[in-house]
C-alpha positions as CSV (number, residue, x, y, z in Angstrom):
1,M,122.3,84.8,137.4
2,S,123.4,87.3,134.8
3,R,121.5,87.9,131.5
4,I,124.1,85.9,129.7
5,T,123.0,82.4,130.7
6,P,119.3,82.7,129.7
7,V,120.1,84.5,126.4
8,L,122.6,81.9,125.3
9,A,120.4,79.0,126.4
10,D,117.5,80.4,124.4
11,L,119.7,80.7,121.3
12,L,121.1,77.2,121.7
13,A,117.6,75.8,122.1
14,R,116.6,77.5,118.8
15,K,119.8,76.3,117.1
16,R,120.8,80.0,116.5
17,T,124.4,81.1,116.7
18,A,125.1,84.0,119.1
19,L,126.6,87.1,117.6
20,I,129.0,88.9,119.9
21,P,130.5,92.1,118.6
22,Y,133.4,93.9,120.4
23,V,133.9,97.6,120.4
24,T,136.4,99.7,122.4
25,A,134.5,102.0,124.8
26,G,134.9,105.7,123.8
27,F,136.0,104.9,120.3
28,P,136.1,106.5,117.8
29,Y,134.3,109.3,119.6
30,P,134.0,109.6,123.4
31,D,130.2,110.0,123.4
32,V,129.2,107.5,120.7
33,T,129.4,104.2,122.6
34,P,125.9,103.8,124.1
35,E,124.4,104.8,120.7
36,L,126.7,102.3,119.0
37,M,125.7,99.6,121.4
38,H,122.0,100.1,120.7
39,G,122.7,100.1,117.0
40,M,124.5,96.8,117.2
41,V,121.6,95.2,119.1
42,A,119.2,96.5,116.4
43,A,121.5,94.8,113.8
44,G,121.3,91.4,115.5
45,A,123.9,91.4,118.3
46,D,123.0,89.0,121.1
47,V,125.8,90.0,123.6
48,I,128.1,93.0,123.5
49,E,131.7,92.9,124.6
50,L,132.8,96.4,125.6
51,G,136.6,96.9,125.7
52,V,138.0,98.9,128.6
53,P,140.9,101.0,127.3
54,F,144.3,100.2,128.8
55,S,147.7,101.6,128.1
56,D,149.6,98.3,128.1
57,P,147.4,95.5,126.6
58,S,149.0,92.1,126.1
59,A,146.4,90.5,123.8
60,D,145.3,93.4,121.6
61,G,146.7,93.7,118.1
62,A,147.6,97.0,116.5
63,V,144.0,97.9,115.5
64,I,142.4,97.5,119.0
65,Q,145.5,99.0,120.7
66,K,145.2,102.1,118.5
67,A,141.5,102.4,119.4
68,G,142.3,102.1,123.1
69,D,145.0,104.7,122.9
70,K,142.6,107.1,121.2
71,A,139.9,106.5,123.9
72,L,142.5,107.0,126.7
73,A,143.6,110.3,125.1
74,A,139.9,111.3,125.3
75,G,139.8,110.6,129.0
76,I,138.0,107.3,128.9
77,G,138.7,105.1,131.9
78,L,136.8,102.4,133.8
79,T,134.6,105.0,135.6
80,Q,133.5,106.4,132.2
81,V,132.9,102.9,130.8
82,L,130.5,102.1,133.7
83,D,128.7,105.4,132.9
84,M,128.3,104.2,129.3
85,V,126.7,100.9,130.5
86,R,124.4,102.8,132.8
87,E,123.3,105.0,129.8
88,F,122.8,101.9,127.7
89,R,120.6,100.3,130.4
90,R,118.2,103.3,130.4
91,Q,116.8,101.8,127.2
92,D,117.9,98.2,127.1
93,N,117.6,96.0,130.1
94,D,117.9,92.7,128.2
95,T,121.1,92.5,126.2
96,P,124.0,91.1,128.1
97,V,127.1,93.4,128.4
98,V,130.6,92.0,129.0
99,L,133.5,94.2,129.9
100,M,136.8,93.0,128.4
101,G,140.1,94.3,129.6
102,Y,143.0,93.9,132.0
103,A,143.6,93.6,135.7
104,N,145.3,96.9,136.3
105,P,142.2,99.2,135.7
106,V,140.1,97.0,137.9
107,E,142.6,96.9,140.7
108,R,143.3,100.6,140.4
109,Y,139.5,101.3,140.6
110,D,139.3,99.4,143.8
111,Q,142.3,101.2,145.3
112,R,140.6,104.5,144.5
113,Q,137.0,103.7,145.4
114,Q,137.1,100.8,147.8
115,A,134.0,100.8,150.1
116,S,134.3,99.9,153.7
117,G,133.9,96.2,154.4
118,S,134.8,93.2,152.3
119,G,134.4,92.8,148.6
120,S,135.3,94.8,145.5
121,A,134.1,98.3,144.9
122,F,134.4,97.6,141.2
123,V,132.2,94.5,141.4
124,R,129.6,96.4,143.4
125,D,129.6,99.4,140.9
126,A,129.7,97.2,137.8
127,A,126.6,95.2,139.0
128,A,124.8,98.5,139.8
129,A,125.6,99.8,136.3
130,G,124.2,96.7,134.6
131,V,127.3,94.8,133.6
132,D,126.7,91.0,133.1
133,G,130.3,89.7,132.9
134,M,134.0,90.3,133.0
135,L,136.7,89.0,130.7
136,I,140.0,90.0,132.3
137,V,142.8,88.8,130.0
138,D,145.5,88.6,132.6
139,Y,143.6,86.9,135.4
140,P,144.5,83.2,135.4
141,P,141.7,80.9,136.8
142,E,143.8,79.6,139.7
143,E,144.3,83.1,141.1
144,C,140.8,84.5,140.9
145,V,138.4,82.1,142.5
146,A,137.4,84.6,145.1
147,F,136.9,87.3,142.4
148,A,134.7,84.9,140.5
149,E,132.6,84.1,143.5
150,D,132.2,87.8,144.2
151,L,131.0,88.4,140.6
152,R,128.5,85.5,140.8
153,H,127.2,86.8,144.1
154,H,126.4,90.1,142.3
155,G,124.8,88.3,139.3
156,M,127.8,88.5,137.0
157,D,130.0,86.0,135.2
158,L,133.7,85.7,134.9
159,I,134.6,84.7,131.3
160,F,138.0,83.1,130.3
161,L,140.0,82.8,127.2
162,L,141.3,79.5,125.9
163,A,143.8,79.2,123.1
164,P,145.2,76.7,120.6
165,T,148.1,76.2,123.1
166,S,145.8,75.5,126.1
167,T,146.5,72.3,127.8
168,E,144.0,69.8,129.2
169,Q,144.9,71.0,132.6
170,R,144.2,74.6,131.8
171,M,140.8,73.7,130.2
172,A,139.9,71.9,133.4
173,Q,141.0,74.8,135.6
174,V,138.9,77.2,133.5
175,A,135.9,74.9,133.7
176,Q,136.0,75.1,137.5
177,V,135.9,78.9,137.7
178,A,134.2,80.2,134.5
179,S,130.6,81.0,134.0
180,G,128.5,82.5,131.2
181,Y,130.6,81.3,128.3
182,V,134.2,80.6,127.4
183,Y,136.0,82.5,124.6
184,Y,138.2,80.4,122.4
185,V,141.0,82.4,120.8
186,S,141.3,80.8,117.3
187,L,144.7,82.2,116.6
188,K,148.1,82.2,118.2
189,G,149.0,85.8,118.8
190,V,147.1,89.0,119.3
191,T,143.7,90.2,118.0
192,G,143.5,90.8,114.3
193,A,146.6,88.8,113.5
194,G,147.0,85.8,111.2
195,T,144.5,83.8,109.1
196,L,141.7,81.9,110.6
197,D,142.1,78.1,110.3
198,T,138.5,76.8,110.6
199,A,139.6,73.2,110.5
200,A,141.8,73.7,113.5
201,V,138.9,75.4,115.3
202,E,136.6,72.4,114.5
203,A,139.3,70.0,115.8
204,M,139.9,72.0,119.0
205,L,136.3,72.7,120.2
206,P,135.4,69.0,120.9
207,R,138.5,68.8,123.1
208,I,137.4,71.8,125.1
209,R,133.9,70.5,125.4
210,Q,135.2,67.5,127.2
211,H,136.0,69.8,130.1
212,V,133.9,72.9,129.6
213,K,130.1,72.6,129.6
214,L,129.4,76.3,129.0
215,P,128.7,77.7,125.6
216,L,131.8,78.3,123.5
217,G,132.4,81.5,121.6
218,V,135.2,81.8,119.0
219,G,137.0,85.0,118.1
220,F,140.2,86.5,116.7
221,G,140.3,86.3,112.9
222,I,136.6,86.5,112.0
223,R,136.3,89.3,109.4
224,D,133.2,88.6,107.3
225,A,130.1,86.5,106.8
226,A,132.1,83.6,105.3
227,S,134.5,83.3,108.2
228,A,131.7,83.8,110.7
229,C,129.6,81.0,109.1
230,A,132.6,78.7,109.0
231,V,133.2,79.1,112.7
232,A,129.5,78.8,113.5
233,R,129.5,75.2,112.2
234,S,131.2,74.2,115.5
235,A,130.9,77.2,117.9
236,D,128.0,78.4,119.9
237,A,128.9,82.1,119.3
238,V,131.1,84.2,117.0
239,V,133.0,87.2,118.4
240,I,134.0,90.0,116.1
241,G,136.2,92.9,117.1
242,S,139.1,94.1,115.1
243,R,137.1,94.3,111.8
244,I,134.4,96.5,113.4
245,I,137.1,98.8,114.8
246,Q,138.7,99.1,111.3
247,L,135.4,99.9,109.7
248,I,134.4,102.7,112.1
249,E,137.7,104.3,112.9
250,D,137.7,106.8,110.1
251,Q,134.0,107.4,109.8
252,P,132.4,110.8,110.6
253,R,130.4,110.5,113.8
254,E,127.0,110.3,112.0
255,Q,128.3,107.3,110.0
256,V,129.7,105.2,112.9
257,V,126.5,103.5,113.9
258,P,125.2,102.9,110.3
259,T,128.5,101.5,109.3
260,A,128.7,99.0,112.2
261,Q,125.0,98.1,111.7
262,A,125.4,97.3,108.0
263,F,128.4,95.0,108.7
264,L,126.6,93.2,111.5
265,Q,123.4,92.8,109.6
266,D,125.2,90.9,106.9
267,I,126.8,88.6,109.5
268,R,123.5,88.1,111.3
269,S,121.7,87.3,108.0
270,A,124.3,84.8,106.9
271,L,124.4,83.0,110.3
272,D,120.6,82.8,110.4
273,A,120.5,81.5,106.8
274,Q,123.0,78.8,107.7
275,S,121.1,77.8,110.8
276,A,117.9,77.4,108.8
277,Q,119.5,74.9,106.4
């Protein structure tokens, strides 16, 4: 079992909404990520989604794609991302870490570093580094049953996206393979695009829960305490990415962590105040 399941179960038992920030590994400075991760935990993050930079993302909007391009230019790849997780784990062995990215870097990693015998070298190395879950945007559930089993064997979860356009069949397919939590994309389109429709989210989540018994996180379009609290009325977790990237992208290095912390502390306080009502 990964760290994700007990952490989210404890939050649900205490009627507390999980706060899941996303940051791109190696952005805005190649060496700031472990420090930033610790800062976000101190500010109230319950799970961290760490983006793996990729040259051709299909779900990332302009903000996160720009961050990924900058990290790639600084030499950040999957090997460096795992090193960042290892560094984070030297001081924090409790907070779940989920890697979010695309199939190409994972498959390329295996091609380069495949160990003898069966199984994925990436899965082996991710587990050793302290990763708890993977969200691979372009892995459909019907094509990665074996990968999901390999992850679970190594104590990690495979997390999937569902969208406003997801059919009942797709929800059922995801339910068969997913573990940890399921991430509902609240908007049609890429990250950071459009305006959050909380009424639509509230209408969709009960449909998903008919098939998916895991905790449900909602992301894409959450930009402040008000939108986070609106989503938290029906979701188990709120995921925030593009807004954090925007806030830290032009900061001097010494201000990156304090800037992210101040933003997340406001979100955490608002969520906890709402839960206490």
